[in-house]
matplotlib code that plots the C-alpha trace (Angstrom):
import matplotlib.pyplot as plt

x = [33.0, 35.4, 34.5, 36.7, 36.7, 37.7, 37.8, 37.7, 37.7, 33.9, 33.1, 33.7, 32.2, 32.4, 31.9, 31.0, 29.7, 27.4, 23.8, 23.6, 26.8, 25.4, 22.2, 23.9, 22.7, 26.3, 26.9, 24.7, 21.2, 19.4, 16.4, 14.2, 15.2, 14.5, 11.0, 10.4, 11.2, 7.6, 7.6, 11.2, 10.4, 9.9, 13.5, 14.6, 11.8, 12.9, 16.5, 15.6, 12.3, 12.5, 11.1, 8.8, 10.6, 7.9, 5.7, 8.2, 7.4, 6.5, 9.6, 11.7, 10.3, 11.3, 14.7, 15.2, 14.0, 16.5, 19.3, 18.3, 17.8, 20.9, 23.3, 22.3, 25.7, 25.3, 21.7, 23.0, 25.8, 23.5, 20.3, 19.0, 15.7, 13.5, 12.0, 8.3, 6.4, 2.7, 1.8, -1.7, 0.1, 1.2, 4.3, 5.6, 4.7, 6.8, 9.6, 9.7, 9.7, 12.5, 14.6, 14.1, 15.2, 18.2, 19.3, 18.9, 21.1, 23.8, 23.5, 21.6, 18.6, 15.7, 13.6, 10.4, 10.2, 7.1, 9.1, 12.1, 10.0, 8.4, 11.7, 12.8, 9.7, 9.8, 13.4, 12.8, 9.8, 12.0, 14.8, 12.3, 11.8, 14.3, 15.2, 16.0, 17.9, 20.0, 20.8, 21.7, 23.9, 26.1, 27.3, 27.4, 28.0, 25.3, 24.8, 27.7, 27.5, 28.1, 28.8, 29.0, 28.6, 25.9, 27.8, 24.9, 24.1, 27.1, 24.8, 26.4, 24.4, 24.5, 22.8, 23.0, 21.9, 20.7, 22.8, 25.3, 26.9, 29.9, 31.8, 29.0, 30.2, 29.2, 30.2, 28.0, 25.3, 21.8, 19.4, 17.2, 20.0, 20.8, 24.1, 25.4, 25.0, 27.9, 26.5, 23.4, 21.6, 18.9, 16.6, 14.4, 11.0, 8.4, 4.8, 1.6, -0.3, 1.6, -1.2, -0.5, 3.1, 2.4, 0.6, 3.5, 6.0, 4.0, 3.1, 6.6, 8.3, 10.5, 11.0, 13.0, 15.0, 15.9, 16.9, 18.9, 20.8, 21.5, 22.9, 25.1, 26.6, 27.2, 28.9, 31.2, 32.0, 31.7, 29.7, 26.2, 23.6, 20.7, 18.3, 15.5, 13.2, 12.4, 9.0, 8.2, 4.8, 4.4, 0.9, 0.3, -1.6, -2.4, 0.2, 3.0, 4.5, 4.2, 7.2, 7.6, 10.7, 10.1, 12.2, 10.8, 10.1, 12.3, 9.4, 9.3, 13.1, 12.9, 10.3, 12.6, 15.6, 13.5, 12.1, 15.6, 17.0, 14.1, 14.4, 18.2, 17.9, 15.3, 17.5, 20.5, 18.6, 17.2, 20.6, 22.1, 19.5, 19.1, 17.5, 14.0, 14.0, 13.1, 10.1, 7.6, 3.8, 1.7, -1.4, -4.3, -7.7, -10.8, -10.6, -12.0, -14.7, -16.1, -16.7, -17.2, -21.0, -21.1, -22.2, -19.5, -20.3]
y = [12.8, 10.0, 8.1, 8.9, 6.3, 6.8, 3.8, 3.9, 1.1, 0.9, 1.3, 3.6, 6.4, 7.3, 10.5, 10.5, 7.0, 6.5, 5.8, 2.5, 1.3, 2.3, 0.4, -2.9, -5.6, -6.6, -3.2, -3.9, -3.6, -0.4, 1.2, 0.1, -3.5, -3.2, -1.8, -4.9, -7.4, -8.1, -9.9, -10.9, -12.2, -8.6, -7.8, -10.2, -9.0, -5.4, -6.3, -8.2, -7.1, -5.0, -1.5, 0.1, 3.4, 5.0, 5.2, 6.8, 10.5, 11.1, 9.4, 11.2, 14.6, 13.8, 12.8, 15.9, 18.1, 16.5, 17.0, 20.6, 21.6, 19.9, 19.8, 22.5, 22.4, 18.6, 19.1, 21.4, 18.9, 15.9, 17.3, 19.4, 21.3, 20.4, 23.1, 23.7, 21.5, 21.6, 18.0, 18.4, 18.4, 14.8, 16.0, 18.1, 15.3, 12.9, 15.4, 15.7, 11.8, 11.5, 14.3, 12.6, 9.2, 10.9, 12.7, 9.6, 7.6, 10.3, 10.0, 13.3, 13.5, 15.3, 17.6, 19.2, 22.9, 22.5, 20.4, 22.7, 25.7, 23.8, 22.7, 26.4, 27.5, 24.7, 25.4, 29.1, 28.3, 25.9, 28.4, 31.0, 28.8, 30.2, 26.8, 25.4, 28.6, 28.1, 24.5, 25.3, 28.2, 25.6, 24.2, 20.4, 17.3, 16.0, 12.2, 10.8, 7.0, 5.3, 1.6, -0.3, -3.8, -4.2, -5.4, -7.6, -9.5, -9.0, -7.7, -5.3, -2.0, 1.2, 4.7, 7.8, 11.1, 13.8, 16.5, 16.0, 18.8, 17.7, 19.3, 21.5, 23.3, 26.3, 28.8, 27.5, 25.4, 26.4, 27.4, 24.4, 21.8, 20.2, 21.1, 17.6, 16.9, 17.6, 16.3, 17.4, 15.1, 16.8, 14.7, 16.4, 14.9, 15.9, 15.4, 16.0, 17.4, 19.1, 18.2, 14.5, 14.6, 12.5, 10.0, 9.7, 9.3, 6.3, 4.8, 5.2, 4.4, 7.5, 6.8, 3.7, 5.8, 8.3, 5.6, 3.6, 6.6, 7.9, 4.5, 4.1, 7.6, 7.6, 4.2, 5.4, 8.9, 8.6, 11.8, 12.4, 13.0, 15.4, 14.2, 16.3, 16.2, 19.0, 18.5, 20.5, 20.2, 19.5, 21.2, 24.9, 26.6, 30.2, 30.4, 28.9, 25.4, 24.9, 23.8, 22.3, 21.1, 18.0, 16.3, 13.1, 12.6, 10.3, 7.8, 7.6, 7.2, 4.4, 2.6, 2.9, 1.4, -1.4, -2.3, -2.2, -4.6, -7.0, -6.8, -7.1, -10.3, -11.7, -10.8, -12.5, -15.6, -15.7, -15.1, -18.0, -20.4, -21.7, -19.8, -21.3, -19.2, -16.2, -17.8, -16.1, -15.9, -13.1, -14.5, -12.1, -12.1, -10.3, -6.5, -5.3, -3.2, -6.1, -8.3, -5.8, -6.2, -10.0, -12.0, -14.0, -17.7]
z = [1.5, 2.5, 5.8, 8.7, 11.4, 15.1, 17.4, 21.1, 23.7, 23.9, 20.1, 17.3, 15.2, 11.6, 9.7, 6.0, 5.8, 2.8, 3.7, 1.9, 3.7, 7.1, 6.5, 5.8, 8.3, 9.2, 10.5, 13.5, 15.0, 14.6, 16.4, 13.5, 14.1, 17.8, 17.0, 14.7, 17.4, 18.0, 14.7, 14.1, 10.5, 9.6, 10.4, 7.7, 5.4, 5.8, 4.9, 1.8, 0.2, -2.9, -2.8, -5.2, -5.4, -7.4, -4.3, -2.0, -2.6, 1.1, 2.3, -0.2, 0.9, 4.5, 3.4, 1.3, 4.1, 6.5, 4.1, 3.3, 6.9, 8.4, 5.5, 3.0, 1.3, 0.7, -0.5, -3.3, -4.1, -4.3, -5.4, -8.3, -8.5, -11.5, -13.8, -13.4, -15.9, -16.7, -15.9, -17.5, -20.8, -21.7, -23.5, -20.5, -18.1, -20.1, -20.4, -16.5, -16.2, -18.7, -16.9, -13.5, -15.0, -16.6, -13.5, -11.3, -13.8, -13.2, -9.4, -9.1, -6.7, -8.5, -6.3, -7.6, -7.5, -5.1, -2.7, -2.7, -1.9, 0.8, 2.3, 2.3, 4.1, 6.6, 7.4, 7.9, 10.1, 12.2, 12.6, 13.7, 16.9, 19.5, 20.8, 17.4, 16.6, 19.7, 18.8, 15.2, 16.4, 18.3, 15.0, 15.5, 13.4, 11.2, 10.5, 12.5, 12.7, 16.1, 16.5, 19.8, 21.3, 23.9, 27.1, 28.3, 25.1, 22.9, 20.1, 17.7, 17.6, 15.7, 15.5, 13.4, 15.1, 12.9, 14.7, 17.5, 19.5, 21.6, 24.4, 25.8, 28.8, 31.1, 28.4, 25.6, 27.3, 26.2, 29.0, 28.4, 28.8, 32.2, 33.7, 34.0, 30.2, 27.9, 24.6, 22.8, 20.4, 18.2, 16.0, 13.4, 12.7, 10.0, 11.0, 9.2, 12.2, 15.0, 17.5, 17.0, 18.4, 21.5, 19.3, 16.9, 19.7, 20.9, 17.5, 16.0, 19.4, 19.5, 23.2, 22.1, 19.7, 22.5, 24.9, 22.2, 20.8, 24.3, 25.4, 22.4, 22.3, 26.0, 25.8, 22.9, 24.1, 27.9, 27.9, 29.3, 26.5, 26.4, 23.6, 22.1, 19.1, 16.7, 15.1, 12.0, 10.4, 6.8, 6.9, 6.9, 9.8, 9.2, 6.5, 8.7, 9.2, 13.0, 15.1, 18.5, 20.4, 22.7, 25.4, 26.7, 30.4, 32.6, 32.7, 28.9, 28.8, 31.4, 29.3, 26.3, 28.2, 29.5, 26.1, 24.6, 27.2, 26.5, 22.7, 22.7, 24.7, 22.3, 19.4, 20.9, 21.5, 17.9, 16.5, 18.5, 17.0, 13.5, 10.7, 11.3, 14.5, 12.4, 10.9, 13.2, 12.9, 14.6, 16.3, 16.4, 18.1, 16.9, 17.7, 21.0, 19.4, 17.5, 20.7, 23.4, 23.4, 23.1, 26.1, 27.8, 28.3]

ax = plt.figure().add_subplot(projection="3d")
ax.plot(x, y, z, "-o")
ax.set_aspect("equal")
plt.show()
């Protein structure tokens, strides 16, 4: 799909932007960069370090599921399901590896039969949830890229919501969505254990993502955003993949906005300095559990 760009006074958005193009550093600061500001050197590392793609199977599955769930037509255009091989037989295992290499050289994303069947089952499980079913029935735009300039620091920023539904009004507003909001942002997350959602929100700082995406989209569109997450477990429970839809509290959103302001200011200061400013070292003490029983002098 060719990229279509629409500029407005407060920024611009793009549809159809290739993934590798969106992730170029010159395109702006992402949520991932903000999360790495505790160790700014890791921002440069993340942009330049080579990846061992042979170890990305879990990441690949999450990407495959996102594509299959949100853009099933694109999934079938970009991906191809591998035949079933008996990997215990060296000849068949090698045949599979050769096929994967051949498909990748042709720009085809190989998906194992096991992963494809799991994607289908997880998608069906997610769509059985009435809230997710209501969101998906609205239509929406997948993977639209937003770009804006932070008015306080002048830092160029970007975000790419999984699914965006614009122009929500009284005739199509879902019952769970506040009346003052006119844009719905839905972000799909895979999770190993559905009972660890709150831990994952904290560990992966989803409250920062919520605040950052909301701020950027509202600045570019002028609308009020309602943001929610859809968690789909990758582990079976009684033969099903559990699902839960989560909206963060006002307190969590406030914490996200405060952290964003702090990190954008830090990033702006670092960018204004010389390259040595990014040469950071993380200082660590011994862990609490190793010293809690020691006598204090």
